[in-house]
C-alpha positions in Angstrom: 2.8 -1.7 -13.1 1.0 -0.4 -11.2 2.1 -2.1 -8.7 5.6 -1.1 -9.1 5.0 2.2 -9.8 2.6 3.6 -7.1 2.3 0.6 -4.3 5.0 -0.8 -3.5 7.5 3.2 -3.3 4.5 4.3 -1.8 3.8 1.7 1.1 7.9 0.7 1.9 7.5 4.8 2.6 5.0 5.2 4.6 5.5 1.6 6.7 9.6 2.7 7.5 7.7 5.8 9.0 6.3 3.7 11.5 9.9 3.0 13.0 11.1 6.2 12.6 8.4 9.2 12.1 10.6 11.5 11.0 11.6 14.5 13.7 11.2 17.7 10.7 8.9 19.5 9.2 11.0 18.5 5.9 10.7 14.6 6.9 6.5 15.1 7.3 6.3 16.8 4.0 8.5 13.9 2.1 5.5 11.5 3.0 3.0 13.9 2.0 2.8 12.3 -1.6 3.6 8.2 -0.5 -0.5 8.4 0.7 -2.0 9.6 -2.9 0.1 7.2 -5.4 -1.4 4.7 -3.3 -4.7 6.5 -3.7 -4.0 6.4 -7.6 -3.0 3.2 -7.1 -6.4 2.1 -6.0 -7.9 4.3 -8.7 -6.1 2.6 -11.5 -6.5 -0.8 -10.2 -10.6 0.2 -10.5 -10.6 1.2 -13.8 -13.0 -0.7 -16.4 -9.4 -2.5 -17.7 -8.9 -4.5 -14.7 -11.6 -7.1 -14.2 -14.2 -5.6 -11.6 -16.6 -8.1 -11.6 -14.1 -10.2 -9.1 -15.9 -10.6 -6.2 -14.1 -8.3 -3.3 -11.8 -6.4 -6.1 -13.5 -3.3 -6.2 -14.4 -3.4 -2.0 -10.1 -4.3 -1.5 -9.7 -1.1 -3.4 -12.3 0.9 -2.5 -10.6 -0.5 1.7 -6.9 0.7 0.5 -8.5 4.4 -1.0 -10.3 5.2 2.7 -7.1 3.7 4.6 -4.7 6.3 2.6 -7.2 9.1 2.7 -7.6 8.6 6.6 -3.6 9.0 6.3 -2.4 11.0 5.2 -5.0 13.5 7.9 -2.4 12.2 9.9 0.7 13.1 7.7 -1.1 16.5 7.8 -1.5 16.2 11.0 2.3 14.9 12.1 1.3 12.7 14.1 2.6 9.5 13.8 0.6 7.1 15.8 -2.1 7.8 13.8 0.2 6.5 10.7 0.8 2.7 12.5 -3.2 2.7 12.5 -4.0 4.2 9.5 -1.1 1.8 7.9 -2.5 -1.5 9.1 -6.3 -0.8 7.3 -4.4 0.1 4.4 -2.6 -3.5 4.3 -5.9 -4.9 4.8 -7.1 -4.1 1.9 -3.6 -5.1 0.3 -3.9 -8.4 1.6 -7.4 -8.9 0.9 -7.3 -8.2 -2.5 -3.5 -10.7 -2.3 -5.4 -13.1 -1.1 -7.8 -13.9 -3.7 -5.7 -12.4 -6.9 -2.0 -12.7 -6.6 -0.6 -15.9 -7.6 0.3 -16.8 -5.5 2.0 -19.7 -5.9 5.5 -20.4 -5.4 8.1 -19.5 -8.8 10.3 -22.4 -9.8 13.9 -21.9 -9.3 16.5 -20.1 -6.6 14.9 -19.7 -3.4 15.0 -17.8 -0.5 17.7 -20.4 1.2 17.8 -22.6 -1.4 21.4 -23.9 -2.3 21.4 -23.7 -6.3 23.6 -27.0 -7.2 
């Protein structure tokens, strides 16, 4: 739920801005909420109800929080170049978590490129 409510929409918005930075103040303003959404998500993932005892769980969330704070700073300065670098740092935290904790099994059923019979 956290991923779908906060992480996916927020990160997709920021990643899209890397290749097509805003051209006006209104466009930059629309990019200011996603870092807060990502920080909220990481804080939720660190809540006591989550498996904090897993090695690396909190560290990965903290990496995302630190990077999204830098992303927010880049956005406040309308700095597209820094946005690319800080988003890369954010992805480090995401990747660390996904590699350790996300179910990486390929789902059964119709896969990309598979022709259903």
